[in-house]
C-alpha positions in Angstrom: -38.0 76.5 -108.2 -39.1 73.4 -110.3 -42.0 73.9 -112.7 -45.5 73.3 -111.2 -47.5 70.3 -112.2 -50.9 70.7 -113.8 -52.5 69.5 -110.6 -50.8 72.1 -108.6 -51.6 74.9 -111.1 -55.3 73.8 -111.0 -55.2 73.8 -107.2 -53.6 77.3 -107.2 -55.9 78.8 -109.8 -59.1 77.4 -108.4 -61.7 80.0 -107.4 -60.7 81.3 -104.0 -63.3 81.5 -101.1 -64.3 84.9 -99.9 -61.7 86.3 -97.4 -58.9 84.0 -98.7 -55.6 85.3 -99.9 -54.9 85.4 -103.6 -52.7 82.4 -104.8 -51.9 83.7 -108.2 -51.0 87.2 -109.5 -52.5 87.5 -113.0 -50.8 89.7 -115.6 -51.2 90.3 -119.3 -48.1 88.2 -119.8 -49.5 85.3 -117.7 -50.0 84.2 -114.1 -47.4 83.9 -111.5 -47.5 82.4 -108.0 -48.1 85.0 -105.3 -46.3 85.2 -102.1 -49.2 83.4 -100.4 -49.2 80.8 -103.0 -45.5 80.0 -102.5 -46.2 79.6 -98.8 -48.9 77.0 -99.6 -46.8 75.0 -102.3 -45.3 72.6 -99.8 -48.8 71.7 -98.4 -50.2 71.3 -101.8 -47.3 69.1 -102.7 -47.8 67.0 -99.6 -51.5 66.5 -100.4 -50.6 65.4 -104.0 -48.1 63.0 -102.7 -50.7 61.6 -100.2 -53.1 61.2 -103.1 -50.4 59.4 -105.1 -49.7 57.0 -102.2 -53.5 56.3 -101.7 -53.7 55.5 -105.4 -50.7 53.1 -105.1 -52.2 51.5 -102.0 -55.5 51.0 -103.9 -53.6 49.3 -106.8 -51.8 47.0 -104.2 -55.0 46.1 -102.7 -56.4 45.2 -106.1 -53.4 43.0 -106.6 -53.8 41.3 -103.3 -57.5 40.7 -103.9 -56.4 38.6 -107.0 -55.9 35.7 -104.7 -58.5 34.6 -102.2 -57.1 32.3 -99.4 -59.4 29.9 -97.8 -58.6 27.5 -94.8 -60.4 24.2 -94.4 -60.4 21.3 -92.1 -61.4 19.1 -95.0 -64.9 18.2 -93.9 -67.3 18.5 -96.9 -64.3 19.6 -99.1 -65.4 17.5 -102.1 -69.2 17.7 -101.8 -69.3 21.4 -101.0 -66.0 23.3 -101.5 -65.0 21.9 -104.9 -68.3 22.8 -106.7 -68.1 26.3 -105.0 -64.6 26.8 -106.3 -65.8 25.8 -109.8 -68.6 28.3 -109.7 -66.1 31.0 -108.3 -63.7 30.1 -111.1 -66.4 30.7 -113.8 -67.3 34.1 -112.2 -63.6 35.2 -111.5 -61.5 33.5 -114.1 -58.4 35.6 -113.3 -58.6 35.3 -109.5 -56.6 32.5 -107.9 -58.0 30.5 -105.0 -55.4 29.1 -102.4 -56.8 26.3 -100.3 -54.9 25.8 -97.0 -55.6 22.7 -94.9 -55.1 23.3 -91.2 -56.6 22.5 -87.8 -59.3 24.7 -86.5 -57.3 26.7 -84.1 -54.7 27.5 -86.8 -57.4 28.6 -89.1 -58.7 30.9 -86.4 -55.3 32.4 -85.9 -54.6 32.9 -89.6 -58.1 34.6 -90.0 -57.3 37.0 -87.2 -53.8 37.7 -88.6 -55.1 38.3 -92.2 -53.4 35.2 -93.6 -56.8 33.7 -94.6 -59.9 35.3 -96.1 -62.5 32.5 -95.3 -62.4 29.5 -93.1 -65.1 26.6 -93.3 -64.9 24.8 -90.0 -67.0 22.5 -87.9 -68.5 22.8 -84.5 -70.6 20.5 -82.4 -74.0 21.9 -81.2 -73.4 23.7 -77.9 -69.9 24.9 -78.8 -69.2 28.6 -78.4 -68.4 30.5 -81.6 -65.4 32.7 -81.7 -66.6 36.3 -80.8 -64.0 38.0 -83.0 -65.0 36.3 -86.2 -68.1 36.5 -88.3 -69.6 33.1 -88.7 -72.2 32.0 -91.2 -73.9 28.6 -91.0 -73.4 26.4 -94.1 -74.4 22.9 -93.2 -75.8 20.9 -90.2 -75.7 17.1 -90.1 -75.4 14.1 -87.9 -72.4 11.9 -87.2 -72.5 8.7 -89.2 -70.3 5.7 -89.6 -68.5 5.7 -92.9 -67.5 2.2 -94.1 -67.0 0.0 -97.1 -70.1 -1.7 -98.6 -68.5 -5.1 -98.0 -67.9 -4.4 -94.2 -69.7 -6.6 -91.8 -71.0 -3.4 -90.2 -72.8 -2.6 -93.6 -75.2 -5.5 -92.9 -76.9 -3.5 -90.2 -79.4 -0.6 -90.7 -77.5 1.3 -88.0 -74.3 0.6 -86.2 -74.1 0.5 -82.4 -71.1 1.7 -80.4 -70.4 -1.9 -79.2 -70.2 -3.1 -82.9 -68.0 -0.1 -83.8 -65.5 -1.0 -81.1 -65.0 -4.5 -82.5 -63.8 -3.2 -85.9 -60.6 -1.2 -86.8 -61.4 2.5 -86.2 -60.0 5.4 -88.1 -60.1 8.5 -85.9 -59.3 12.2 -86.5 -56.2 13.4 -84.6 -56.6 15.7 -81.6 -57.6 19.3 -82.6 -60.5 18.2 -84.8 -64.2 18.3 -83.9 -64.7 14.6 -84.7 -61.8 13.6 -82.5 -63.8 15.3 -79.6 -67.0 13.6 -80.7 -65.6 10.0 -81.0 -64.2 10.3 -77.5 -67.5 11.4 -76.2 -69.2 8.6 -78.0 -66.8 5.9 -76.7 -66.9 7.2 -73.2 -63.3 6.0 -72.5 -63.6 2.6 -74.1 -60.9 1.5 -76.6 -61.6 0.1 -80.0 -60.0 -3.2 -81.1 -57.5 -1.3 -83.2 -57.3 2.2 -84.3 -55.5 4.6 -86.7 -55.4 8.4 -86.5 -55.2 10.8 -89.4 -55.7 14.4 -90.4 -58.9 15.3 -92.0 -62.0 13.6 -93.4 -60.6 13.2 -96.9 -57.8 10.9 -95.8 -60.0 9.1 -93.5 -62.5 8.3 -96.3 -59.5 7.1 -98.4 -58.4 4.7 -95.7 -62.0 3.4 -95.5 -62.0 2.9 -99.2 -58.8 0.8 -98.9 -60.3 -1.5 -96.4 -58.3 -0.3 -93.3 -61.5 0.1 -91.1 -64.5 2.5 -90.5 -64.6 6.1 -89.4 -67.2 8.5 -88.0 -67.8 11.7 -89.9 -70.6 14.2 -90.4 -73.1 12.8 -92.9 -72.6 15.9 -95.2 -68.9 14.8 -95.5 -69.9 11.4 -96.8 -73.2 11.8 -98.8 -72.4 13.1 -102.4 -68.6 12.5 -102.1 -67.3 10.9 -105.4 -66.2 7.8 -103.4 -69.9 7.3 -102.1 -71.3 8.1 -105.5 -69.3 5.4 -107.2 -70.1 2.8 -104.4 -66.6 2.6 -102.9 -67.8 3.8 -99.5 -71.2 4.0 -97.9 -72.6 5.1 -94.5 -74.9 4.0 -91.6 -76.3 6.0 -88.8 -75.1 5.5 -85.2 -77.7 3.5 -83.3 -76.9 5.0 -79.9 -75.5 8.4 -80.7 -76.9 11.4 -78.7 -79.8 12.6 -80.8 -79.3 16.2 -79.9 -75.7 16.3 -81.1 -75.2 17.7 -84.5 -72.2 18.8 -86.5 -72.4 22.4 -87.8 -70.3 23.7 -90.6 -69.8 27.4 -90.6 -67.7 29.7 -92.8 -65.7 32.3 -90.8 -64.1 35.5 -91.8 -62.8 38.5 -89.9 -65.2 41.0 -88.4 -64.6 43.9 -90.8 -66.6 46.7 -92.4 -65.5 45.8 -95.9 -64.2 42.8 -97.8 -62.6 42.4 -101.2 -65.3 41.8 -103.9 -63.7 38.4 -104.7 -64.0 37.4 -101.0 -67.6 38.4 -100.7 -68.4 36.5 -103.9 -66.8 33.3 -102.7 -68.6 33.6 -99.5 -71.9 34.0 -101.2 -71.2 31.1 -103.5 -70.4 28.8 -100.6 -73.7 29.8 -98.9 -75.6 29.2 -102.2 -73.9 25.8 -102.7 -74.8 24.8 -99.2 -78.5 25.5 -99.9 -78.2 23.2 -103.0 -76.5 20.5 -101.1 -79.2 20.6 -98.4 -81.9 20.0 -101.1 
């Protein structure tokens, strides 16, 4: 029989409860495993192996939590997400942040499957939130027209839908909240010319290059480096539905526990959203 490990010896020599069989026979020359102890050895070994597997799983979980995966639809990425990642980096210098750009349905799927830890996404007021995800509101804003300062539309204090239809319009592709909103706003009417793109960031770059105007949540434009440097600006929509807002939430799986890094990034996003609102 192979020699017993120290853990096994401690388990065998621990004080037995009343009525239990003796696991060790003690003699002047030392202690030997009793018949009852030999019967229990396989069970003790199984317990020790289970403890070892649990320790390895905990180590693996620690390694997994060294990367936080975040999915985004790119709205407010620069004004909100980039400062939040900077704050997180200062608090967790050895933890990597992986940012995945995807449509909202893909983000929901990856969150449910465990491929993402957090997902900042947008909704319109009145939309149903997914019941299988934990949602925390970050920002709430109005749709506005994003345009260049030298655009003819910038001469107006507010832009009507009719004026918007006369200019080239950059719209988000199907699957984005702002795609649904623009179709609701135009009510089936067609702009003079239009482009389609993925995400607010590309839309803002296209506006900056003079390709047209786009409609985005105000929190995606205000504070953006392009807006701060005077490359793009914004105007409210004159005839927009006043009760329609764009709500940004951060989503995560409904779970009893989260890795510390995931909790911290979630809290930093929430704190950064408070700073942004003020």
